[in-house]
LONU-940374 format. One record per residue (C-alpha): residue number from 1; residue in three letters; x, y, z. Coordinates in Angstrom, 1 decimal, decimal comma. Example, Ala and Ser with C-alpha at 12.3 -4.5 7.8 and 13.67 -1.06 7.14 Angstrom:
# residues 2
+-----+-----+--------+--------+--------+
!   i !  aa !      X !      Y !      Z !
+-----+-----+--------+--------+--------+
!   1 ! ALA !   12,3 !   -4,5 !    7,8 !
!   2 ! SER !   13,7 !   -1,1 !    7,1 !
+-----+-----+--------+--------+--------+
//
This chain:
# residues 228
+-----+-----+--------+--------+--------+
!   i !  aa !      X !      Y !      Z !
+-----+-----+--------+--------+--------+
!   1 ! UNK !  117,1 !   82,0 !   60,4 !
!   2 ! UNK !  120,2 !   82,8 !   62,5 !
!   3 ! UNK !  119,5 !   81,8 !   66,3 !
!   4 ! UNK !  120,9 !   84,2 !   68,8 !
!   5 ! UNK !  122,8 !   82,4 !   71,5 !
!   6 ! UNK !  122,1 !   83,3 !   75,1 !
!   7 ! UNK !  119,4 !   81,6 !   77,4 !
!   8 ! UNK !  115,7 !   82,5 !   76,6 !
!   9 ! UNK !  113,6 !   85,2 !   78,3 !
!  10 ! UNK !  110,0 !   84,5 !   78,3 !
!  11 ! UNK !  107,6 !   87,7 !   78,0 !
!  12 ! UNK !  106,9 !   89,7 !   80,9 !
!  13 ! UNK !  103,8 !   88,9 !   80,8 !
!  14 ! UNK !  104,9 !   85,3 !   81,3 !
!  15 ! UNK !  107,1 !   85,9 !   84,3 !
!  16 ! UNK !  106,2 !   84,6 !   87,7 !
!  17 ! UNK !  106,1 !   87,9 !   89,1 !
!  18 ! UNK !  103,4 !   89,0 !   86,9 !
!  19 ! UNK !  101,5 !   86,2 !   87,2 !
!  20 ! UNK !  101,3 !   86,6 !   90,8 !
!  21 ! UNK !  100,3 !   90,5 !   90,5 !
!  22 ! UNK !   97,8 !   89,2 !   88,0 !
!  23 ! UNK !   96,2 !   87,2 !   90,5 !
!  24 ! UNK !   96,2 !   90,2 !   92,7 !
!  25 ! UNK !   94,6 !   92,2 !   90,7 !
!  26 ! UNK !   92,1 !   89,7 !   89,9 !
!  27 ! UNK !   91,3 !   88,9 !   93,9 !
!  28 ! UNK !   91,2 !   93,1 !   93,8 !
!  29 ! UNK !   88,3 !   92,9 !   91,1 !
!  30 ! UNK !   86,5 !   90,4 !   93,0 !
!  31 ! UNK !   86,4 !   92,8 !   95,8 !
!  32 ! UNK !   85,2 !   95,8 !   93,7 !
!  33 ! UNK !   82,7 !   93,8 !   91,8 !
!  34 ! UNK !   81,3 !   92,4 !   95,3 !
!  35 ! UNK !   81,5 !   88,9 !   93,8 !
!  36 ! UNK !   83,6 !   85,5 !   94,9 !
!  37 ! UNK !   83,3 !   84,2 !   91,2 !
!  38 ! UNK !   87,0 !   83,4 !   89,8 !
!  39 ! UNK !   85,9 !   84,4 !   85,8 !
!  40 ! UNK !   86,9 !   88,4 !   87,1 !
!  41 ! UNK !   89,8 !   89,6 !   85,3 !
!  42 ! UNK !   90,8 !   93,1 !   83,5 !
!  43 ! UNK !   90,5 !   93,6 !   79,7 !
!  44 ! UNK !   92,8 !   94,7 !   78,1 !
!  45 ! UNK !   91,1 !   97,5 !   75,9 !
!  46 ! UNK !   88,9 !  100,6 !   76,2 !
!  47 ! UNK !   85,8 !  100,9 !   78,3 !
!  48 ! UNK !   83,9 !   99,8 !   75,2 !
!  49 ! UNK !   86,1 !   96,5 !   74,6 !
!  50 ! UNK !   84,6 !   95,8 !   77,8 !
!  51 ! UNK !   81,6 !   96,4 !   77,0 !
!  52 ! UNK !   81,6 !   94,7 !   73,9 !
!  53 ! UNK !   83,0 !   91,8 !   75,7 !
!  54 ! UNK !   80,4 !   91,2 !   77,5 !
!  55 ! UNK !   77,8 !   91,4 !   74,7 !
!  56 ! UNK !   79,7 !   89,3 !   72,2 !
!  57 ! UNK !   79,9 !   86,4 !   74,8 !
!  58 ! UNK !   76,5 !   86,6 !   76,0 !
!  59 ! UNK !   74,1 !   87,2 !   72,9 !
!  60 ! UNK !   74,0 !   84,8 !   70,2 !
!  61 ! UNK !   72,0 !   85,7 !   66,9 !
!  62 ! UNK !   68,3 !   86,1 !   67,3 !
!  63 ! UNK !   68,2 !   86,8 !   71,0 !
!  64 ! UNK !   66,3 !   89,9 !   72,0 !
!  65 ! UNK !   67,8 !   92,3 !   74,5 !
!  66 ! UNK !   66,1 !   95,0 !   76,3 !
!  67 ! UNK !   68,6 !   98,1 !   75,8 !
!  68 ! UNK !   68,3 !  101,6 !   77,7 !
!  69 ! UNK !   69,2 !  104,2 !   75,0 !
!  70 ! UNK !   70,0 !  107,7 !   76,6 !
!  71 ! UNK !   73,2 !  109,0 !   75,3 !
!  72 ! UNK !   76,2 !  108,0 !   73,5 !
!  73 ! UNK !   77,1 !  104,5 !   75,2 !
!  74 ! UNK !   73,6 !  103,6 !   75,3 !
!  75 ! UNK !   73,7 !  103,8 !   71,5 !
!  76 ! UNK !   76,9 !  102,0 !   71,1 !
!  77 ! UNK !   75,5 !   99,3 !   73,4 !
!  78 ! UNK !   72,6 !   99,1 !   71,0 !
!  79 ! UNK !   74,8 !   99,0 !   67,9 !
!  80 ! UNK !   77,0 !   96,2 !   69,2 !
!  81 ! UNK !   73,9 !   93,8 !   70,4 !
!  82 ! UNK !   72,7 !   94,1 !   66,6 !
!  83 ! UNK !   76,6 !   93,4 !   65,1 !
!  84 ! UNK !   76,3 !   90,5 !   67,4 !
!  85 ! UNK !   73,3 !   89,0 !   65,2 !
!  86 ! UNK !   71,1 !   90,1 !   68,3 !
!  87 ! UNK !   67,5 !   92,0 !   68,3 !
!  88 ! UNK !   67,8 !   95,5 !   70,3 !
!  89 ! UNK !   64,6 !   96,0 !   71,8 !
!  90 ! UNK !   65,6 !  100,0 !   72,6 !
!  91 ! UNK !   64,2 !  101,9 !   75,4 !
!  92 ! UNK !   65,0 !  105,1 !   74,6 !
!  93 ! UNK !   64,8 !  108,6 !   77,2 !
!  94 ! UNK !   65,9 !  112,0 !   76,6 !
!  95 ! UNK !   69,8 !  112,7 !   76,7 !
!  96 ! UNK !   70,5 !  113,2 !   80,5 !
!  97 ! UNK !   66,9 !  111,9 !   81,3 !
!  98 ! UNK !   67,2 !  108,1 !   83,0 !
!  99 ! UNK !   65,5 !  105,0 !   81,6 !
! 100 ! UNK !   62,7 !  104,8 !   83,9 !
! 101 ! UNK !   61,5 !  101,7 !   85,4 !
! 102 ! UNK !   58,0 !  101,3 !   83,8 !
! 103 ! UNK !   59,7 !  101,7 !   80,6 !
! 104 ! UNK !   61,6 !   98,8 !   81,1 !
! 105 ! UNK !   59,2 !   96,4 !   82,4 !
! 106 ! UNK !   56,8 !   97,2 !   79,1 !
! 107 ! UNK !   59,8 !   96,7 !   77,0 !
! 108 ! UNK !   59,9 !   93,1 !   78,5 !
! 109 ! UNK !   56,2 !   92,4 !   78,3 !
! 110 ! UNK !   56,2 !   92,9 !   74,8 !
! 111 ! UNK !   59,4 !   91,4 !   73,3 !
! 112 ! UNK !   58,4 !   87,7 !   73,7 !
! 113 ! UNK !   61,5 !   85,8 !   75,7 !
! 114 ! UNK !   64,3 !   88,6 !   76,7 !
! 115 ! UNK !   67,7 !   87,3 !   76,9 !
! 116 ! UNK !   69,4 !   89,9 !   78,6 !
! 117 ! UNK !   68,6 !   93,8 !   79,8 !
! 118 ! UNK !   71,6 !   95,9 !   79,3 !
! 119 ! UNK !   72,0 !   99,8 !   81,1 !
! 120 ! UNK !   74,8 !  102,1 !   81,3 !
! 121 ! UNK !   75,3 !  103,1 !   84,9 !
! 122 ! UNK !   76,5 !  106,4 !   84,5 !
! 123 ! UNK !   76,1 !  107,9 !   80,9 !
! 124 ! UNK !   79,2 !  109,5 !   80,5 !
! 125 ! UNK !   78,1 !  111,6 !   77,5 !
! 126 ! UNK !   75,9 !  113,3 !   80,2 !
! 127 ! UNK !   76,6 !  112,5 !   83,6 !
! 128 ! UNK !   72,7 !  110,7 !   83,8 !
! 129 ! UNK !   73,3 !  108,5 !   86,5 !
! 130 ! UNK !   70,7 !  105,2 !   86,0 !
! 131 ! UNK !   69,1 !  103,4 !   89,2 !
! 132 ! UNK !   69,6 !   99,8 !   88,8 !
! 133 ! UNK !   67,9 !   97,9 !   91,1 !
! 134 ! UNK !   64,2 !   97,6 !   89,6 !
! 135 ! UNK !   65,8 !   97,1 !   86,3 !
! 136 ! UNK !   67,9 !   94,3 !   87,4 !
! 137 ! UNK !   64,6 !   92,7 !   89,6 !
! 138 ! UNK !   62,6 !   93,2 !   86,5 !
! 139 ! UNK !   64,9 !   91,6 !   84,5 !
! 140 ! UNK !   65,5 !   88,2 !   86,5 !
! 141 ! UNK !   61,3 !   88,2 !   86,9 !
! 142 ! UNK !   61,4 !   87,4 !   83,4 !
! 143 ! UNK !   64,2 !   85,2 !   83,0 !
! 144 ! UNK !   66,6 !   87,6 !   81,4 !
! 145 ! UNK !   70,0 !   88,6 !   82,4 !
! 146 ! UNK !   71,3 !   91,8 !   83,5 !
! 147 ! UNK !   74,2 !   93,6 !   81,8 !
! 148 ! UNK !   75,2 !   97,4 !   83,3 !
! 149 ! UNK !   78,2 !   99,4 !   81,7 !
! 150 ! UNK !   80,0 !  100,9 !   84,7 !
! 151 ! UNK !   82,8 !  102,3 !   82,8 !
! 152 ! UNK !   82,3 !  105,7 !   84,7 !
! 153 ! UNK !   80,5 !  104,5 !   88,1 !
! 154 ! UNK !   82,6 !  101,1 !   89,0 !
! 155 ! UNK !   83,7 !  101,6 !   92,9 !
! 156 ! UNK !   81,6 !  104,9 !   93,1 !
! 157 ! UNK !   78,7 !  103,3 !   94,3 !
! 158 ! UNK !   77,7 !  100,4 !   96,0 !
! 159 ! UNK !   75,6 !   98,1 !   93,7 !
! 160 ! UNK !   76,1 !   94,7 !   95,5 !
! 161 ! UNK !   73,9 !   91,9 !   94,3 !
! 162 ! UNK !   71,8 !   93,8 !   91,6 !
! 163 ! UNK !   74,9 !   93,4 !   89,1 !
! 164 ! UNK !   74,7 !   90,1 !   87,3 !
! 165 ! UNK !   77,2 !   90,9 !   84,9 !
! 166 ! UNK !   79,6 !   94,3 !   84,5 !
! 167 ! UNK !   82,2 !   95,8 !   82,5 !
! 168 ! UNK !   83,6 !   98,6 !   84,1 !
! 169 ! UNK !   86,6 !  101,2 !   84,3 !
! 170 ! UNK !   88,1 !  101,8 !   88,2 !
! 171 ! UNK !   89,5 !  104,2 !   89,3 !
! 172 ! UNK !   88,1 !  106,7 !   86,3 !
! 173 ! UNK !   90,5 !  109,6 !   87,0 !
! 174 ! UNK !   94,0 !  107,3 !   87,1 !
! 175 ! UNK !   95,6 !  107,2 !   83,8 !
! 176 ! UNK !   95,7 !  103,5 !   82,1 !
! 177 ! UNK !   94,3 !  102,4 !   85,1 !
! 178 ! UNK !   92,4 !   99,3 !   83,4 !
! 179 ! UNK !   89,1 !   97,9 !   82,7 !
! 180 ! UNK !   87,7 !   95,3 !   84,5 !
! 181 ! UNK !   84,9 !   92,7 !   83,6 !
! 182 ! UNK !   82,8 !   91,0 !   86,3 !
! 183 ! UNK !   80,7 !   87,5 !   85,6 !
! 184 ! UNK !   78,4 !   86,3 !   88,1 !
! 185 ! UNK !   78,1 !   82,4 !   88,2 !
! 186 ! UNK !   74,1 !   83,0 !   86,8 !
! 187 ! UNK !   75,1 !   83,7 !   83,4 !
! 188 ! UNK !   75,8 !   81,4 !   80,8 !
! 189 ! UNK !   78,6 !   82,1 !   78,1 !
! 190 ! UNK !   77,9 !   81,8 !   74,7 !
! 191 ! UNK !   80,7 !   79,2 !   73,4 !
! 192 ! UNK !   79,6 !   80,5 !   69,6 !
! 193 ! UNK !   82,6 !   82,0 !   68,1 !
! 194 ! UNK !   82,5 !   85,7 !   69,1 !
! 195 ! UNK !   83,3 !   89,2 !   67,4 !
! 196 ! UNK !   87,1 !   89,3 !   68,3 !
! 197 ! UNK !   88,8 !   86,4 !   69,2 !
! 198 ! UNK !   90,6 !   88,4 !   72,2 !
! 199 ! UNK !   87,3 !   88,9 !   73,8 !
! 200 ! UNK !   86,3 !   85,0 !   74,4 !
! 201 ! UNK !   85,8 !   84,5 !   78,0 !
! 202 ! UNK !   86,2 !   81,2 !   77,2 !
! 203 ! UNK !   89,5 !   81,3 !   75,7 !
! 204 ! UNK !   92,7 !   82,1 !   76,4 !
! 205 ! UNK !   94,0 !   85,5 !   77,4 !
! 206 ! UNK !   97,8 !   86,5 !   76,7 !
! 207 ! UNK !   97,4 !   89,5 !   76,0 !
! 208 ! UNK !   97,8 !   91,5 !   78,7 !
! 209 ! UNK !   99,6 !   95,2 !   79,1 !
! 210 ! UNK !  101,8 !   95,5 !   82,2 !
! 211 ! UNK !  101,0 !   99,6 !   82,3 !
! 212 ! UNK !   97,2 !   98,5 !   82,3 !
! 213 ! UNK !   97,2 !   95,7 !   84,9 !
! 214 ! UNK !   99,8 !   97,6 !   87,2 !
! 215 ! UNK !   97,3 !  100,6 !   87,0 !
! 216 ! UNK !   94,1 !   98,5 !   87,7 !
! 217 ! UNK !   95,9 !   97,0 !   90,8 !
! 218 ! UNK !   96,4 !  100,6 !   92,0 !
! 219 ! UNK !   92,8 !  101,8 !   91,2 !
! 220 ! UNK !   91,4 !   98,9 !   93,2 !
! 221 ! UNK !   93,6 !   99,0 !   96,0 !
! 222 ! UNK !   92,2 !  102,7 !   96,8 !
! 223 ! UNK !   88,7 !  101,6 !   96,5 !
! 224 ! UNK !   89,6 !   99,0 !   99,6 !
! 225 ! UNK !   90,7 !  102,3 !  101,8 !
! 226 ! UNK !   88,2 !  103,6 !  104,4 !
! 227 ! UNK !   86,3 !  106,9 !  103,3 !
! 228 ! UNK !   87,1 !  109,8 !  105,1 !
+-----+-----+--------+--------+--------+
//
């Protein structure tokens, strides 16, 4: 190996200017997620990567998870739960229709000790807009955490205080906007190994594409502008 003369140049993601921008992005995401929790940051990946990051950090083998399935991404969420070793208690509705609160309540009563209730807030494959408040209340009444996939809804409607854990893409119409992950203080992240090391929320996060981070910054900044 031949050494190349000259000063060492750290990767862009380690430069002070980029680190400062990342801190700004995290603060903006806390505003968008309506939380003060510091464990709120962009995930380097697709919207489904954000979904998987949530699930594999919360679900351990044998955990029962009540999951609403009314389209492509509810189905995908159930698949990831099962890949993580969880038991997906599927609450199904016809594509294009919402999962009703009474269906979720019945599933919670019948599944013993549920770890999590998971719903897609806006099902991309059909456009169905899923109400969350009653489902979140029912989850908490049964001692479960609540997860919402907000990939195409985050920043579009205020759901303050009902989302315990969210995965969402900020600024759906902005290319490369990035994906945000917000975890509330009530969550209990699993310390066990996860399916993909890069999704371990308790581990290091050193893979941060600059274009997605700057896109997330722009998208979050737009959400702070007063609506006309």
